[in-house]
BAKE-938690 format. One record per residue: residue number from 1; residue in one letter; y, x, z of N, C-alpha, C in turn. Coordinates in pm, 1 decimal, always signed. Each point is the difference from the previous one (the first is absolute). Last residue first. Layout:
{seq: NUM type: A n.c2: Y n.c1: X n.c3: Z ca.c2: Y ca.c1: X ca.c3: Z c.c2: Y c.c1: X c.c3: Z}
...
END
This chain:
{seq: 59 type: X n.c2: +186.8 n.c1: +3642.7 n.c3: +1543.9 ca.c2: -6.5 ca.c1: +71.8 ca.c3: +127.6 c.c2: -56.0 c.c1: +137.7 c.c3: -19.2}
{seq: 58 type: X n.c2: +287.1 n.c1: -371.1 n.c3: -316.8 ca.c2: -117.2 ca.c1: +85.2 ca.c3: +3.6 c.c2: +2.0 c.c1: +80.5 c.c3: +128.8}
{seq: 57 type: X n.c2: +217.8 n.c1: -500.7 n.c3: -105.7 ca.c2: +28.6 ca.c1: +141.3 ca.c3: +23.2 c.c2: -130.7 c.c1: +77.0 c.c3: +8.2}
{seq: 56 type: X n.c2: +104.6 n.c1: -466.5 n.c3: -283.5 ca.c2: -59.3 ca.c1: +56.8 ca.c3: +121.8 c.c2: +33.8 c.c1: +147.0 c.c3: +9.6}
{seq: 55 type: X n.c2: +112.9 n.c1: -281.7 n.c3: -373.8 ca.c2: +96.2 ca.c1: -11.4 ca.c3: +109.7 c.c2: -54.8 c.c1: +58.1 c.c3: +131.0}
{seq: 54 type: X n.c2: -258.2 n.c1: -28.7 n.c3: -408.5 ca.c2: +108.5 ca.c1: +95.9 ca.c3: -16.3 c.c2: +101.2 c.c1: -3.4 c.c3: +112.2}
{seq: 53 type: X n.c2: -361.1 n.c1: -315.3 n.c3: -34.7 ca.c2: -48.7 ca.c1: +132.0 ca.c3: +41.3 c.c2: +113.1 c.c1: +103.3 c.c3: -6.9}
{seq: 52 type: X n.c2: +98.8 n.c1: -438.9 n.c3: -146.9 ca.c2: -45.7 ca.c1: -5.0 ca.c3: +139.1 c.c2: -35.5 c.c1: +139.7 c.c3: +48.9}
{seq: 51 type: X n.c2: +123.6 n.c1: -52.5 n.c3: -449.7 ca.c2: +113.1 ca.c1: -33.9 ca.c3: +84.9 c.c2: -35.9 c.c1: -1.7 c.c3: +147.0}
{seq: 50 type: X n.c2: -336.0 n.c1: +59.3 n.c3: -325.4 ca.c2: +81.2 ca.c1: +120.8 ca.c3: +13.7 c.c2: +121.0 c.c1: -26.2 c.c3: +89.1}
{seq: 49 type: X n.c2: -271.5 n.c1: -368.1 n.c3: -104.3 ca.c2: -73.0 ca.c1: +94.9 ca.c3: +83.9 c.c2: +83.7 c.c1: +125.1 c.c3: +23.9}
{seq: 48 type: X n.c2: +172.3 n.c1: -308.6 n.c3: -301.1 ca.c2: +2.2 ca.c1: -56.7 ca.c3: +135.2 c.c2: -68.5 c.c1: +95.6 c.c3: +97.4}
{seq: 47 type: X n.c2: -23.4 n.c1: +103.8 n.c3: -453.3 ca.c2: +136.0 ca.c1: +21.6 ca.c3: +50.5 c.c2: +14.9 c.c1: -51.9 c.c3: +142.2}
{seq: 46 type: X n.c2: -403.9 n.c1: -84.4 n.c3: -222.9 ca.c2: +12.0 ca.c1: +142.0 ca.c3: +32.2 c.c2: +138.7 c.c1: +33.6 c.c3: +54.5}
{seq: 45 type: X n.c2: -77.6 n.c1: -438.8 n.c3: -153.5 ca.c2: -79.8 ca.c1: +25.5 ca.c3: +119.8 c.c2: +12.8 c.c1: +146.6 c.c3: +43.3}
{seq: 44 type: X n.c2: +206.3 n.c1: -121.3 n.c3: -402.9 ca.c2: +67.8 ca.c1: -64.1 ca.c3: +113.3 c.c2: -74.1 c.c1: +25.8 c.c3: +130.8}
{seq: 43 type: X n.c2: -200.7 n.c1: +144.3 n.c3: -402.0 ca.c2: +117.4 ca.c1: +81.3 ca.c3: +33.5 c.c2: +73.5 c.c1: -56.5 c.c3: +120.7}
{seq: 42 type: X n.c2: -349.1 n.c1: -254.1 n.c3: -176.8 ca.c2: -52.3 ca.c1: +116.4 ca.c3: +70.8 c.c2: +115.5 c.c1: +91.9 c.c3: +40.8}
{seq: 41 type: X n.c2: +108.2 n.c1: -359.5 n.c3: -269.3 ca.c2: -37.9 ca.c1: -49.2 ca.c3: +133.0 c.c2: -53.8 c.c1: +114.4 c.c3: +85.2}
{seq: 40 type: X n.c2: +92.8 n.c1: +94.2 n.c3: -446.9 ca.c2: +125.3 ca.c1: -20.9 ca.c3: +73.7 c.c2: -27.7 c.c1: -50.7 c.c3: +141.2}
{seq: 39 type: X n.c2: -363.6 n.c1: +40.9 n.c3: -292.8 ca.c2: +50.0 ca.c1: +132.2 ca.c3: +35.7 c.c2: +129.5 c.c1: -10.3 c.c3: +80.4}
{seq: 38 type: X n.c2: -178.5 n.c1: -390.0 n.c3: -186.0 ca.c2: -83.5 ca.c1: +43.4 ca.c3: +111.3 c.c2: +46.7 c.c1: +137.1 c.c3: +50.2}
{seq: 37 type: X n.c2: +202.4 n.c1: -166.1 n.c3: -385.5 ca.c2: +39.7 ca.c1: -80.3 ca.c3: +116.4 c.c2: -77.9 c.c1: +41.6 c.c3: +124.6}
{seq: 36 type: X n.c2: -123.3 n.c1: +197.1 n.c3: -405.7 ca.c2: +131.8 ca.c1: +49.2 ca.c3: +39.6 c.c2: +49.7 c.c1: -76.9 c.c3: +123.3}
{seq: 35 type: X n.c2: -395.3 n.c1: -144.9 n.c3: -200.9 ca.c2: -22.5 ca.c1: +128.3 ca.c3: +67.2 c.c2: +132.8 c.c1: +56.5 c.c3: +50.8}
{seq: 34 type: X n.c2: +12.5 n.c1: -389.9 n.c3: -257.6 ca.c2: -70.8 ca.c1: -31.2 ca.c3: +124.9 c.c2: -20.0 c.c1: +127.1 c.c3: +82.7}
{seq: 33 type: X n.c2: +189.8 n.c1: +34.2 n.c3: -441.3 ca.c2: +91.7 ca.c1: -53.2 ca.c3: +101.5 c.c2: -66.7 c.c1: -33.1 c.c3: +134.5}
{seq: 32 type: X n.c2: -192.1 n.c1: +390.8 n.c3: -322.4 ca.c2: +0.0 ca.c1: -146.3 ca.c3: -0.2 c.c2: +91.0 c.c1: -51.0 c.c3: +112.4}
{seq: 31 type: X n.c2: -123.9 n.c1: +468.0 n.c3: -105.5 ca.c2: +134.0 ca.c1: -50.7 ca.c3: -31.6 c.c2: +8.3 c.c1: -152.8 c.c3: -3.7}
{seq: 30 type: X n.c2: -411.6 n.c1: +265.7 n.c3: +87.8 ca.c2: +103.4 ca.c1: +34.9 ca.c3: +97.4 c.c2: +136.6 c.c1: -61.0 c.c3: -26.6}
{seq: 29 type: X n.c2: -479.1 n.c1: -236.0 n.c3: -129.4 ca.c2: +76.1 ca.c1: +118.0 ca.c3: -42.8 c.c2: +119.7 c.c1: +19.9 c.c3: +91.0}
{seq: 28 type: X n.c2: -363.2 n.c1: -341.6 n.c3: +43.1 ca.c2: +109.3 ca.c1: -33.2 ca.c3: -91.9 c.c2: +71.0 c.c1: +120.1 c.c3: -61.1}
{seq: 27 type: X n.c2: -389.3 n.c1: +32.0 n.c3: +306.6 ca.c2: -23.1 ca.c1: -122.6 ca.c3: -75.0 c.c2: +104.3 c.c1: -21.1 c.c3: -110.0}
{seq: 26 type: X n.c2: +26.5 n.c1: +362.7 n.c3: +307.5 ca.c2: -121.2 ca.c1: +17.5 ca.c3: -81.0 c.c2: -25.9 c.c1: -119.9 c.c3: -89.9}
{seq: 25 type: X n.c2: +354.9 n.c1: -26.6 n.c3: +304.6 ca.c2: +30.7 ca.c1: +101.1 ca.c3: -101.5 c.c2: -120.7 c.c1: +24.9 c.c3: -90.3}
{seq: 24 type: X n.c2: -50.3 n.c1: -284.9 n.c3: +373.3 ca.c2: +78.8 ca.c1: -63.7 ca.c3: -106.0 c.c2: +33.6 c.c1: +97.8 c.c3: -111.6}
{seq: 23 type: X n.c2: -222.9 n.c1: +169.6 n.c3: +377.5 ca.c2: -85.4 ca.c1: -97.1 ca.c3: -67.9 c.c2: +74.0 c.c1: -63.3 c.c3: -117.8}
{seq: 22 type: X n.c2: +243.9 n.c1: +284.3 n.c3: +282.3 ca.c2: -95.2 ca.c1: +76.1 ca.c3: -81.0 c.c2: -90.6 c.c1: -93.4 c.c3: -79.9}
{seq: 21 type: X n.c2: +295.2 n.c1: -198.8 n.c3: +309.0 ca.c2: +72.6 ca.c1: +55.7 ca.c3: -113.7 c.c2: -94.1 c.c1: +79.1 c.c3: -91.5}
{seq: 20 type: X n.c2: -174.1 n.c1: -168.8 n.c3: +402.0 ca.c2: +31.2 ca.c1: -110.2 ca.c3: -90.3 c.c2: +70.1 c.c1: +52.1 c.c3: -125.7}
{seq: 19 type: X n.c2: -78.4 n.c1: +300.6 n.c3: +350.0 ca.c2: -125.7 ca.c1: -34.1 ca.c3: -67.1 c.c2: +22.1 c.c1: -110.3 c.c3: -102.8}
{seq: 18 type: X n.c2: +366.3 n.c1: +110.8 n.c3: +267.6 ca.c2: -33.0 ca.c1: +111.8 ca.c3: -87.4 c.c2: -128.1 c.c1: -27.9 c.c3: -78.7}
{seq: 17 type: X n.c2: +132.7 n.c1: -302.2 n.c3: +332.6 ca.c2: +86.7 ca.c1: -12.5 ca.c3: -118.0 c.c2: -28.9 c.c1: +111.4 c.c3: -100.0}
{seq: 16 type: X n.c2: -225.2 n.c1: +15.9 n.c3: +414.0 ca.c2: -44.1 ca.c1: -116.8 ca.c3: -76.6 c.c2: +80.8 c.c1: -14.8 c.c3: -129.2}
{seq: 15 type: X n.c2: +128.3 n.c1: +333.8 n.c3: +307.9 ca.c2: -128.7 ca.c1: +33.1 ca.c3: -60.9 c.c2: -50.4 c.c1: -113.7 c.c3: -89.4}
{seq: 14 type: X n.c2: +389.5 n.c1: -77.1 n.c3: +250.1 ca.c2: +25.0 ca.c1: +101.7 ca.c3: -102.5 c.c2: -129.2 c.c1: +32.7 c.c3: -72.7}
{seq: 13 type: X n.c2: -28.7 n.c1: -282.8 n.c3: +370.7 ca.c2: +62.7 ca.c1: -69.2 ca.c3: -112.5 c.c2: +28.3 c.c1: +96.0 c.c3: -115.5}
{seq: 12 type: X n.c2: -160.9 n.c1: +181.3 n.c3: +398.4 ca.c2: -106.0 ca.c1: -79.6 ca.c3: -62.9 c.c2: +55.1 c.c1: -75.4 c.c3: -120.6}
{seq: 11 type: X n.c2: +307.0 n.c1: +235.3 n.c3: +263.2 ca.c2: -86.2 ca.c1: +93.0 ca.c3: -73.6 c.c2: -114.4 c.c1: -72.9 c.c3: -69.7}
{seq: 10 type: X n.c2: +280.0 n.c1: -250.2 n.c3: +283.6 ca.c2: +73.4 ca.c1: +40.7 ca.c3: -119.2 c.c2: -84.1 c.c1: +95.5 c.c3: -85.2}
{seq: 9 type: X n.c2: -169.2 n.c1: -126.2 n.c3: +417.2 ca.c2: -0.9 ca.c1: -114.9 ca.c3: -90.4 c.c2: +69.9 c.c1: +34.8 c.c3: -131.5}
{seq: 8 type: X n.c2: +15.9 n.c1: +318.7 n.c3: +340.0 ca.c2: -137.4 ca.c1: -12.8 ca.c3: -49.5 c.c2: -11.5 c.c1: -114.8 c.c3: -99.6}
{seq: 7 type: X n.c2: +410.8 n.c1: +57.5 n.c3: +221.4 ca.c2: -23.3 ca.c1: +105.9 ca.c3: -98.1 c.c2: -140.2 c.c1: -8.1 c.c3: -58.4}
{seq: 6 type: X n.c2: +103.8 n.c1: -297.3 n.c3: +345.9 ca.c2: +81.7 ca.c1: -33.2 ca.c3: -117.4 c.c2: -20.8 c.c1: +104.1 c.c3: -109.6}
{seq: 5 type: X n.c2: -195.4 n.c1: +75.5 n.c3: +418.4 ca.c2: -69.7 ca.c1: -109.1 ca.c3: -70.0 c.c2: +73.1 c.c1: -38.5 c.c3: -127.3}
{seq: 4 type: X n.c2: +210.1 n.c1: +315.2 n.c3: +273.8 ca.c2: -123.3 ca.c1: +57.2 ca.c3: -54.7 c.c2: -76.9 c.c1: -105.9 c.c3: -77.9}
{seq: 3 type: X n.c2: +384.3 n.c1: -132.8 n.c3: +236.5 ca.c2: +35.5 ca.c1: +78.8 ca.c3: -117.5 c.c2: -123.9 c.c1: +57.5 c.c3: -67.2}
{seq: 2 type: X n.c2: -66.4 n.c1: -449.7 n.c3: +275.9 ca.c2: +48.6 ca.c1: +134.5 ca.c3: +27.7 c.c2: +30.1 c.c1: +72.8 c.c3: -130.9}
{seq: 1 type: X n.c2: +31.5 n.c1: -537.2 n.c3: +93.8 ca.c2: -87.9 ca.c1: +98.5 ca.c3: -58.9 c.c2: +60.3 c.c1: +138.2 c.c3: +24.6}
END
């Protein structure tokens, strides 16, 4: 899989996890353990994305 395809897939996963977290937050409240766990998963995805994009040189 190319880097571009990998980034696109990662961005789709981030968007999906974000929507999932918002849905759960509306259902359970922001401090519910299910929402906090989902937020941590989203953080992991965002950190992964930043790790990939942050290593690229700006032209």
